[in-house]
matplotlib code that plots the C-alpha trace (Angstrom):
import matplotlib.pyplot as plt

x = [114.6, 111.4, 108.5, 105.2, 103.9, 100.8, 100.6, 98.0, 97.5, 96.4, 93.2, 92.4, 93.0, 95.7, 98.5, 99.8, 103.3, 105.9, 109.9, 113.3, 114.5, 111.7, 113.4, 114.1, 110.8, 109.1, 111.4, 110.4, 106.9, 107.0, 109.3, 106.7, 108.3, 105.4, 103.0, 99.7, 100.9, 102.4, 99.1, 98.4, 101.4, 102.4, 102.1, 102.4, 104.0, 101.1, 102.6, 105.1, 105.6, 109.1, 109.4, 112.7, 110.9, 110.1, 107.5, 105.5, 105.8, 104.4, 101.6, 100.7, 100.8, 98.4, 96.2, 95.9, 94.8, 91.9, 88.5, 88.9, 92.7, 91.3, 88.8, 91.6, 93.7, 91.3, 90.5, 94.0, 96.6, 95.2]
y = [104.8, 103.5, 105.7, 105.2, 107.3, 108.4, 109.3, 110.8, 109.1, 111.2, 109.4, 110.9, 107.7, 107.2, 104.6, 103.9, 102.3, 101.3, 101.6, 102.4, 104.5, 106.9, 109.3, 105.9, 104.3, 107.7, 107.7, 104.0, 104.7, 107.9, 105.7, 103.2, 100.2, 99.9, 97.6, 99.3, 102.8, 102.3, 103.2, 105.8, 108.4, 110.7, 110.4, 113.1, 112.6, 113.9, 112.9, 110.6, 109.4, 108.3, 105.3, 104.1, 100.7, 98.8, 96.8, 99.8, 101.3, 98.0, 98.0, 101.9, 100.9, 98.1, 100.1, 103.1, 100.6, 99.4, 101.0, 103.0, 104.1, 105.2, 107.4, 108.6, 109.3, 111.3, 113.4, 114.0, 113.2, 114.4]
z = [124.5, 122.9, 121.5, 120.7, 118.0, 116.0, 112.3, 110.2, 106.9, 104.0, 104.0, 107.4, 109.2, 112.0, 112.6, 116.3, 116.3, 118.8, 117.8, 119.4, 116.4, 115.6, 112.7, 110.9, 111.4, 110.4, 107.2, 106.5, 106.7, 104.2, 101.7, 101.4, 103.2, 105.9, 104.8, 106.5, 105.3, 101.9, 100.4, 102.6, 101.9, 102.9, 106.6, 109.1, 113.0, 115.1, 118.6, 120.3, 124.0, 125.0, 127.4, 128.8, 129.6, 126.2, 127.9, 129.2, 125.6, 124.0, 126.7, 125.9, 122.0, 122.8, 124.9, 122.3, 119.8, 122.0, 122.3, 125.4, 124.0, 120.6, 122.6, 124.6, 121.7, 119.8, 122.9, 124.4, 121.7, 118.5]

ax = plt.figure().add_subplot(projection="3d")
ax.plot(x, y, z, "-o")
ax.set_aspect("equal")
plt.show()
């Protein structure tokens, strides 16, 4: 499975990512091992979506980072 996830950072911003190991990836974020979030700790998992196709997961992540995807995230996912 591949997961698209949304984290809320301690400065009230959101981070969207994609991984095949969600638990490990969240741990890496909270240990400061991810460049973008290392100065925004702690992070909190808001939501995730599971995909059996990794390409669909990456497409959804890309969409969530677009203008209309951010609007969708803000209205429906957080």
